N, C-alpha and C positions, 0 to 999 in steps of 0.2 A: 880201282877202290876208292881211295881219293875225292878224284872226279866224281866218284855217283852218289855222294856222301854229300859233298858240297852242291852239289845238282837238287840233292834233296833237302837238305838246310834250306836253301831259296827258293822251293817250290810253293810259291804262292797256296795253293789247294789245300794242302799238307797243313798249314799252318791257319785258313781257316777251317779246316776241321777241327783242328784245334782248338778255337777262340771254342766253336759251337759245343766242343766236349764239353769244354769248363762251363758254357752256361747251361747246357743240359744238366749235366752232375747235381750241376747248382736246384735247378726245378727238381729236379727227383728226390733230392732232400726235403725239400718243401710240401713235394706230390706225399711222400713219406707221413711224415706231420698227419699232415689231412689226412693218410688210412689209419693212424691211427685213433685220432677224434671220430673216425668212421666207427673205426671199432671198439672205442668207450659208447657208443651211442648205441649201437644193436647190442650191447650186453645188456644195460640200462634199458633199453626198450624190448629186450626179450624177456627180463625180471620182470619188468612190471605187465607185459601183454601176454606173456608164454608164448612168444612166437618174432622170427627178425620183419623189420619196417623193407617192404618191397620196393618203396623209393629208392629206401638209403641201399640197400642191397643191391640195385641193377647203378648207383652211383659208384659205391664200393667197385664195384667188377670195371667200370671201367675205368676209375682209376687206377687198378693193377694192369689193365691191359697194359694203358700208358705207362705205366712205371716198364713191363717188359719192353715195350717199343723203344724205351727210353735208353735199357740198357745193350738191346740190341745194336744202339746206333753207338754207346759207350765201347762195344767190344768190339767194332769193325762190322758185326754181322749184315750191315745191312746200309745204306748211303742213304737211304729215304729219311730226311729228315721228322721228328717227331712232330706233332701240333706247337705249335698254331703254323708251321710253315706245311703243315698237310691238313686233310680234313680229320676233326676228330672219328669219324665214321670207319676212315682208313684205317686208321689205328684198331680199331675194334675187329675188323676185319684181320689183322696183320696173323700171318701165317710162320710156323720154325722153319729159318731159311735152312736149305739142303746143303750138305757138308761136302 
């Protein structure tokens, strides 16, 4: 048991993943702020025009899916690194992993 723990602690791939997890946790925080800005803009736009802005709607959807991809990576549900390490459209096509 102690040998396995020692081996795991020395494993470079685990530490590399931990580093990327910290980076993507910080990115997720920034993206959440951007989602709040998109939300506020859409509310104001809808109040003024009576409908949502279609371009911002698409952007908000992309940000939501990107956040989803980050959360999948942070919770070990995928080994695929989110954007910018993969194409942005890969995130858009991401499916919920099988259990």
